[in-house]
C-alpha positions as CSV (number, residue, x, y, z in Angstrom):
1,M,-20.3,33.9,14.6
2,R,-17.5,33.3,12.3
3,R,-16.5,35.8,9.6
4,V,-17.5,35.0,6.0
5,Y,-15.3,36.1,3.2
6,Y,-17.1,37.5,0.3
7,S,-14.1,38.8,-1.7
8,L,-10.8,36.9,-1.5
9,Y,-9.8,36.5,-5.1
10,G,-8.1,39.9,-5.2
11,R,-5.5,38.7,-2.6
12,L,-4.4,35.9,-4.9
13,L,-3.4,38.5,-7.6
14,D,-0.1,39.1,-5.9
15,K,3.2,38.3,-7.6
16,E,4.9,38.0,-4.0
17,L,2.3,35.6,-2.9
18,L,2.9,33.4,-6.0
19,L,6.7,33.7,-5.5
20,R,6.3,32.4,-1.9
21,S,4.1,29.7,-3.2
22,Y,6.7,28.6,-5.6
23,K,9.5,28.5,-3.2
24,K,7.3,26.2,-0.8
25,V,6.5,24.0,-3.9
26,R,10.1,23.8,-4.8
27,R,11.2,22.8,-1.1
28,A,8.5,20.1,-1.1
29,G,10.0,18.7,-4.4
30,G,8.2,16.3,-6.6
31,A,8.0,15.1,-10.3
32,A,6.8,16.9,-13.3
33,G,3.1,16.9,-14.2
34,I,1.6,16.0,-17.7
35,D,3.3,18.9,-19.4
36,G,6.8,17.5,-18.4
37,Q,8.0,20.7,-16.9
38,T,10.3,20.1,-13.9
39,L,10.6,22.5,-10.8
40,A,14.1,23.3,-12.2
41,Q,12.8,24.3,-15.6
42,F,9.9,26.3,-14.2
43,G,12.6,28.2,-12.1
44,E,14.9,28.8,-14.9
45,R,12.3,31.4,-16.3
46,L,10.7,32.0,-13.0
47,D,9.9,35.7,-13.4
48,D,8.2,35.0,-16.8
49,N,6.3,32.1,-15.6
50,L,5.0,33.8,-12.4
51,L,4.0,36.9,-14.5
52,Q,2.1,34.5,-16.9
53,L,0.4,32.9,-14.1
54,L,-0.6,36.3,-12.6
55,N,-2.0,37.6,-16.0
56,E,-4.1,34.3,-16.4
57,L,-5.4,34.9,-12.9
58,K,-6.2,38.4,-13.5
59,T,-8.0,37.7,-16.8
60,K,-9.7,34.7,-15.5
61,Q,-8.0,32.7,-18.3
62,Y,-6.3,30.3,-15.9
63,R,-7.1,26.6,-16.6
64,A,-5.8,23.7,-14.4
65,L,-4.2,20.9,-16.3
66,P,-5.2,17.2,-15.7
67,V,-3.0,15.4,-13.2
68,K,-0.5,12.7,-13.9
69,R,-1.4,9.2,-12.5
70,V,1.6,7.8,-10.5
71,E,1.4,4.5,-8.6
72,I,3.4,4.3,-5.4
73,P,3.9,0.7,-3.9
74,K,2.5,0.1,-0.4
75,A,4.0,-2.1,2.3
76,D,0.9,-4.5,2.2
77,G,1.7,-5.2,-1.5
78,G,-1.0,-2.8,-3.1
79,V,-0.5,0.6,-4.5
80,R,-1.3,4.2,-3.6
81,L,-2.6,6.0,-6.5
82,L,-1.2,9.7,-6.7
83,G,-2.4,12.5,-9.0
84,I,0.7,14.8,-9.7
85,P,-0.5,18.3,-10.9
86,S,1.9,20.4,-13.1
87,V,4.3,22.8,-11.4
88,R,2.2,25.9,-12.5
89,D,-0.9,24.3,-11.0
90,R,0.9,23.3,-7.7
91,V,2.1,27.0,-7.5
92,V,-1.5,28.3,-7.7
93,Q,-2.8,25.6,-5.4
94,Q,-0.2,26.6,-2.8
95,A,-1.3,30.3,-3.1
96,V,-5.1,29.4,-2.7
97,N,-3.8,27.1,0.3
98,E,-2.0,30.1,1.9
99,L,-5.3,32.2,1.7
100,L,-7.7,29.5,3.0
101,T,-5.6,27.9,5.7
102,P,-5.6,30.8,8.2
103,I,-9.4,31.2,7.7
104,F,-10.3,27.5,8.5
105,E,-7.6,27.0,11.0
106,E,-9.6,28.9,13.5
107,Q,-12.5,26.6,13.2
108,F,-10.9,23.1,13.0
109,H,-11.4,20.8,16.0
110,P,-8.6,20.8,18.5
111,S,-8.3,17.1,18.2
112,S,-7.6,17.1,14.4
113,F,-3.8,16.9,13.6
114,G,-3.1,15.8,10.2
115,Y,-1.8,18.4,7.6
116,R,-1.9,21.3,10.0
117,P,0.4,24.0,10.7
118,N,2.5,23.4,14.1
119,R,0.8,20.0,14.6
120,S,2.4,16.5,14.2
121,C,1.9,12.9,14.6
122,H,3.5,13.2,18.0
123,D,0.8,15.6,19.1
124,A,-1.9,13.2,18.0
125,I,-0.3,10.3,19.6
126,S,0.2,12.4,22.9
127,K,-3.6,13.5,22.8
128,A,-4.7,9.9,22.4
129,T,-2.5,8.8,25.3
130,M,-3.6,11.6,27.5
131,F,-7.3,10.6,26.9
132,I,-6.5,6.8,27.6
133,R,-4.3,7.4,30.8
134,R,-5.4,10.7,32.4
135,Y,-9.1,10.6,31.4
136,G,-9.6,7.0,31.7
137,L,-11.2,6.5,28.2
138,K,-10.0,2.9,27.8
139,H,-12.5,1.7,25.2
140,V,-11.4,2.9,21.8
141,V,-13.1,2.8,18.3
142,D,-10.3,2.5,15.7
143,M,-11.9,3.6,12.4
144,D,-10.5,3.0,9.0
145,L,-11.7,4.8,5.9
146,S,-11.5,3.2,2.5
147,K,-9.8,5.4,0.0
148,C,-10.9,8.7,1.6
149,F,-9.2,11.1,-0.7
150,D,-10.7,9.3,-3.7
151,R,-14.3,9.4,-2.3
152,L,-14.6,13.1,-1.3
153,D,-17.8,14.5,-2.8
154,H,-17.0,17.7,-4.8
155,E,-20.5,19.3,-4.0
156,L,-19.9,18.7,-0.4
157,I,-16.5,20.2,-0.4
158,I,-17.8,23.4,-2.1
159,Q,-20.6,23.5,0.5
160,Q,-18.1,23.3,3.4
161,V,-15.9,26.0,1.9
162,K,-18.9,28.3,1.1
163,K,-19.6,28.4,4.8
164,R,-16.5,30.6,5.2
165,V,-15.6,31.7,1.7
166,T,-18.4,32.8,-0.8
167,D,-16.0,34.5,-3.4
168,S,-17.2,32.7,-6.7
169,S,-13.8,33.1,-8.3
170,V,-12.1,31.2,-5.4
171,L,-14.7,28.5,-5.5
172,E,-14.2,28.2,-9.3
173,L,-10.6,27.7,-8.8
174,I,-11.3,24.8,-6.4
175,R,-13.7,23.3,-8.8
176,Q,-11.0,23.4,-11.5
177,F,-8.3,21.6,-9.1
178,L,-11.0,19.0,-8.3
179,Q,-12.4,18.3,-11.9
180,S,-9.2,18.8,-14.0
181,G,-9.1,15.1,-14.9
182,V,-6.5,12.6,-14.7
183,M,-4.1,11.2,-17.5
184,I,-3.8,7.4,-17.4
185,D,-1.6,5.7,-20.0
186,G,-2.0,8.7,-22.2
187,K,-5.9,8.8,-21.9
188,L,-7.8,11.6,-20.2
189,A,-10.2,10.3,-17.6
190,S,-12.7,12.5,-15.8
191,T,-12.6,13.2,-11.9
192,D,-16.2,13.5,-10.9
193,I,-15.4,12.6,-7.3
194,G,-12.4,12.7,-5.0
195,S,-9.3,15.0,-4.6
196,P,-6.1,13.8,-6.0
197,Q,-3.5,12.6,-3.5
198,G,-0.4,14.5,-4.5
199,G,-2.2,17.8,-5.0
200,V,-1.0,20.6,-2.8
201,I,-4.4,21.8,-1.7
202,S,-5.9,18.2,-1.3
203,P,-5.0,17.8,2.4
204,L,-6.6,21.2,3.3
205,L,-9.8,20.2,1.5
206,A,-9.9,16.9,3.1
207,N,-9.6,18.5,6.7
208,I,-12.3,21.0,5.6
209,Y,-14.5,18.1,4.5
210,L,-13.9,15.9,7.6
211,D,-14.3,19.0,10.0
212,A,-18.0,18.4,9.6
213,F,-17.6,14.9,11.2
214,D,-15.3,16.3,13.9
215,Q,-17.7,19.0,14.9
216,A,-20.7,16.6,14.9
217,M,-19.0,14.2,17.1
218,R,-17.9,17.0,19.6
219,D,-21.6,18.2,19.5
220,R,-22.5,14.7,20.7
221,G,-20.1,14.7,23.5
222,H,-17.5,12.2,21.8
223,R,-13.8,12.5,22.4
224,I,-11.9,12.0,19.2
225,V,-8.3,12.1,17.8
226,R,-8.0,12.3,14.0
227,Y,-4.9,12.6,11.9
228,A,-6.1,12.8,8.3
229,D,-8.3,9.7,7.8
230,D,-7.0,7.9,10.8
231,I,-9.7,8.2,13.5
232,L,-9.9,7.1,17.2
233,I,-12.9,7.7,19.3
234,L,-12.3,7.3,23.0
235,C,-14.9,6.1,25.3
236,R,-15.4,5.1,29.0
237,S,-17.4,1.9,28.3
238,A,-17.8,-0.9,25.8
239,K,-21.5,0.2,25.3
240,G,-20.4,3.8,24.9
241,A,-17.9,2.7,22.2
242,Q,-20.5,0.6,20.4
243,R,-22.9,3.7,20.3
244,A,-20.1,5.9,19.1
245,L,-19.2,3.5,16.4
246,E,-22.7,3.5,15.1
247,V,-23.0,7.3,15.3
248,A,-19.7,7.8,13.4
249,T,-20.3,5.3,10.8
250,K,-23.8,7.0,10.0
251,L,-22.1,10.4,9.9
252,L,-19.3,9.3,7.6
253,E,-21.3,7.0,5.3
254,Q,-24.6,8.7,5.0
255,D,-23.9,12.3,5.6
256,L,-20.3,12.5,4.0
257,K,-20.7,9.7,1.5
258,L,-17.4,8.0,2.6
259,Q,-16.9,4.3,3.1
260,V,-15.9,2.8,6.4
261,N,-13.8,-0.3,6.1
262,G,-15.7,-2.8,8.1
263,E,-12.8,-5.4,8.0
264,K,-10.4,-3.0,9.7
265,T,-12.7,-0.8,11.9
266,H,-13.0,-2.3,15.4
267,I,-13.4,-1.6,19.0
268,T,-10.5,-2.4,21.3
269,Q,-9.2,-1.7,24.8
270,S,-6.1,0.0,25.9
271,W,-5.0,-3.1,28.0
272,R,-5.0,-4.8,24.5
273,G,-3.2,-2.0,22.8
274,V,-4.5,0.8,20.4
275,N,-2.7,0.8,17.0
276,F,-2.2,4.5,16.0
277,L,0.3,6.2,13.7
278,G,3.0,3.6,13.9
279,V,2.8,3.1,17.8
280,V,0.7,0.7,20.1
281,I,-0.8,2.6,23.1
282,Y,-1.3,0.6,26.1
283,S,-2.9,1.6,29.4
284,H,0.6,2.3,31.1
285,Y,3.1,2.3,28.2
286,T,3.7,2.8,24.5
287,K,5.7,0.7,22.1
288,I,6.5,0.4,18.4
289,Q,4.2,-1.5,16.1
290,P,5.9,-4.8,15.3
291,K,5.4,-4.3,11.5
292,K,7.2,-0.9,11.8
293,L,10.0,-2.4,13.7
294,S,10.3,-5.3,11.2
295,L,10.2,-2.9,8.2
296,F,13.0,-0.8,9.8
297,K,15.2,-3.8,10.3
298,Q,14.6,-4.9,6.8
299,K,15.8,-1.4,5.7
300,V,19.0,-1.6,7.9
301,K,19.8,-5.2,6.5
302,A,19.5,-3.9,3.0
303,M,22.0,-1.1,3.8
304,T,24.5,-3.4,5.7
305,K,25.0,-6.3,3.3
306,R,28.4,-7.8,4.0
307,N,29.0,-8.6,0.3
308,S,28.6,-4.9,-0.7
309,G,32.4,-4.3,-0.4
310,R,31.8,-0.9,1.2
311,P,33.8,0.2,4.3
312,P,31.7,0.8,7.5
313,A,32.5,4.6,7.1
314,S,30.6,4.7,3.8
315,V,27.8,2.5,5.1
316,I,27.3,4.7,8.2
317,K,27.1,7.8,6.0
318,Q,24.0,6.3,4.2
319,L,22.7,4.5,7.4
320,N,22.6,7.6,9.8
321,P,19.6,9.4,8.3
322,L,17.5,6.2,8.6
323,L,18.6,5.5,12.2
324,R,18.1,9.2,13.3
325,G,14.6,9.4,11.4
326,F,13.4,6.2,13.1
327,A,14.6,7.2,16.5
328,Q,13.3,10.7,16.4
329,Y,10.0,9.5,15.5
330,F,9.5,6.6,17.7
331,R,11.3,8.4,20.8
332,I,7.8,9.2,21.9
333,A,7.2,5.7,22.7
334,D,8.7,3.8,25.8
335,T,11.6,2.5,23.6
336,K,14.6,3.0,25.6
337,S,15.4,-0.8,25.9
338,T,14.4,-1.3,22.2
339,F,16.7,1.5,21.1
340,K,19.6,0.0,23.0
341,E,19.0,-3.4,21.6
342,L,18.7,-1.9,18.0
343,A,22.1,0.1,18.6
344,Q,23.8,-3.1,19.6
345,W,22.5,-4.9,16.6
346,V,23.5,-2.2,14.1
347,R,27.0,-2.1,15.4
348,R,27.3,-5.9,15.2
349,R,26.2,-5.7,11.6
350,L,28.8,-3.0,11.0
351,R,31.5,-5.2,12.7
352,S,30.5,-8.0,10.5
353,I,31.1,-5.8,7.4
354,Q,34.5,-5.0,8.6
355,L,35.5,-8.8,9.4
356,K,34.4,-9.6,5.9
357,L,36.7,-6.8,4.4
358,W,39.6,-8.0,6.5
359,K,39.0,-11.5,4.9
360,K,41.9,-13.3,6.9
361,P,42.4,-13.6,10.6
362,K,45.9,-12.3,10.5
363,R,44.6,-8.8,9.5
364,L,42.2,-8.9,12.5
365,H,45.3,-9.9,14.8
366,R,47.3,-7.0,13.3
367,R,44.4,-4.5,14.4
368,L,44.5,-6.0,17.8
369,K,48.3,-5.6,18.2
370,Q,47.9,-2.0,17.1
371,L,45.6,-1.4,19.9
372,G,48.0,-2.8,22.4
373,Y,46.6,-6.3,22.8
374,K,49.3,-9.2,23.0
375,P,49.0,-12.5,21.2
376,P,48.4,-15.4,20.9
377,F,44.9,-14.6,19.4
378,E,42.2,-17.1,18.6
379,S,41.6,-17.7,14.8
380,I,38.0,-17.0,13.7
381,A,36.1,-17.5,10.4
382,M,35.8,-13.9,9.2
383,W,32.8,-14.5,7.2
384,R,30.6,-16.0,9.9
385,W,27.8,-13.7,11.4
386,R,28.2,-15.3,14.8
387,N,31.8,-14.2,15.1
388,S,30.7,-10.5,14.7
389,A,29.7,-10.8,18.3
390,S,32.9,-12.6,19.5
391,P,35.2,-10.7,22.1
392,L,38.0,-10.3,19.5
393,A,35.5,-8.4,17.1
394,H,34.6,-6.2,20.1
395,Y,38.3,-5.7,21.2
396,A,39.3,-4.8,17.6
397,M,36.2,-2.6,16.8
398,P,35.0,-1.1,20.1
399,N,32.0,1.2,20.3
400,K,34.5,4.2,20.5
401,W,35.8,3.2,17.1
402,L,32.2,3.2,15.6
403,D,31.5,6.5,17.5
404,S,34.6,8.0,15.6
405,L,33.0,7.1,12.3
406,T,30.0,9.3,13.5
407,L,27.5,6.3,13.9
408,Y,24.2,7.8,15.2
409,D,23.7,6.0,18.6
410,M,20.1,5.2,19.1
411,G,20.7,4.0,22.6
412,K,21.4,7.6,23.8
413,V,18.0,9.0,22.6
414,E,15.7,10.3,25.3
415,T,12.3,8.4,25.1
416,G,8.8,8.5,26.7
417,Y,5.6,10.4,26.7
418,V,5.4,13.7,28.6
419,F,2.0,14.8,29.7
420,S,2.8,18.2,30.9
421,A,3.2,19.6,27.4
422,Y,-0.4,19.0,26.7
423,A,-2.0,20.2,29.9
424,K,-3.7,23.0,27.9
425,W,-5.9,20.3,26.1
């Protein structure tokens, strides 16, 4: 029997908690809300602002402001609608989040990974891979939810929270966060359903909401891996997968009032590949999703245009965070050969930049002489892409030269999935 918290609001009335919450909000960054107050401006009068919040909470006069609607372009051409709370509201949300997280963490399903402390996409990918390869669950239901955050039912959220927290003052704060409204083009619209993406507490509320699904699937003996609204159900047979899909759809649509995207939800097999969190998991290996690889190359190309006039050292400084982030995320896949090919391609693009900067072959020849090579040298068109792979370009700009400019070498990154780290699961 799990503990129920009847009196929790008093813990919120703590200036140190509000200060810690502000620091976390500041580290996360983000734009101003509808009141126009930035994080920096809130911090300029930090003590006064925190005392004002504390007083409003003590006297029950605190009221959450409407969120600001922001549209973020998506890779598929659509937009993701965010609701940005004011800084003061983000601080209070973070404080409530700090109180609720440890309470609900102890009950969450072990195969739920999104927006949880000390859990990551790598953990979710590893768990799914273990189910497929070690347990032989090779028939996989890949479920897609349509606008999950926008469809969360407020009363169901409150019901789920009340199973562990019955403090009416805390529940009232959560209602305020959910029903504060949204400003769209200067007009206030009500929010009778959903929890705004962009709200600090929204991920926790979504996990609390979907935990009912997680637990119901476990009670029925189904193996799942969930990262936020990305859901895999792993089964031994095609018939079992079909039954699991029917059960899951009923739970999500009838019980939780969400909408399963029928066009994207499907049953697949590990030998065909399971798309999950940017990778494709197969029976014996894992690779990067082609669209993720293509998007990465587009970003590299945008940063390494030959007509930018920037020297390789400057380009590398901008490029390294992209290379490092991509490699550190996708190192979980079997990408050794892919990383080596990408590293060679990146070096070639940097060599092409330097050739274009030299403009004339004689400057290339001068560089070769400085390195100890003896003429005669072939004359090449400095602006042609194909010549960036020529022997002369490699002699003049060896890998060591690019290393000296601190280029991040993806080819040296250790890659591949390790089961042993997840034996406890």
